[in-house]
C-alpha positions, 0 to 999 in steps of 0.5 A: 427131248435129246436135251431133256435126256441130257440134262437127266443124266446130268443131273444125275451123274452131279447126284451120284456123285456128290452120294459119294462125297458125302460118303467119302467124309464119313468114318470107315468104321462102325461099333455095336455094343450088346449088354447080357445079365448073367448070373454067373462069376466072372472066371466062369463066363472068361472061361467060356467065353475064352474057349473057342471050344465051348462057343457051341455050349452057349451061341446062337449061331450053332443052334441054326445050322447044327449041321456047320463044319467046324475045325480048331486049329491053334491054341488051345484056348486064349491068344491064338485060338482058331475056330473056323466054320461053314455051315448054310446060306443063314452061317455061311464061311468064316474064322475067328481067331482069339487076339488078345485076352487078358483073365478074368476079364478081356477077349478080343475075338479078329472074325474073318468073313470070307464071304464078305469081302467088305472089310473086318471085324472085330468083337471085343469083352473089354476089360472089366466088361465081365462082372458078376451082374453083366457081360458087355459086348463090344463088335465093330468093323472096318469097312473096306470099299474100293471107290 
């Protein structure tokens, strides 16, 4: 009986080591891309995305917790503008900062989810991704797992 338990433990240890070795070969980032059709000129879309205080007008997250605590700091808009929030369990706590902007077509935001220690997140509206008909957003995340 003891021999069987020992064999099972060895098999489990080998399986865990193999899984971790396989995971170590994978990239530490992932990307999500989304697009939406918006009938508005690029300048109007850019102005709404580039001003973090205007997110309440269009962000679906704002509607999920109307009692969410919000604060703004840094620049009024564009590079250096900062938005922090503290919401319910569905929203969590976080910080968003515009790190790069190029009117009328590019905004890069650094997202810090403060209840989440898995890594850094970024959302980017790359050059020429704001057009008369579409808004395309790329979000990517660098995973920081200590093994």
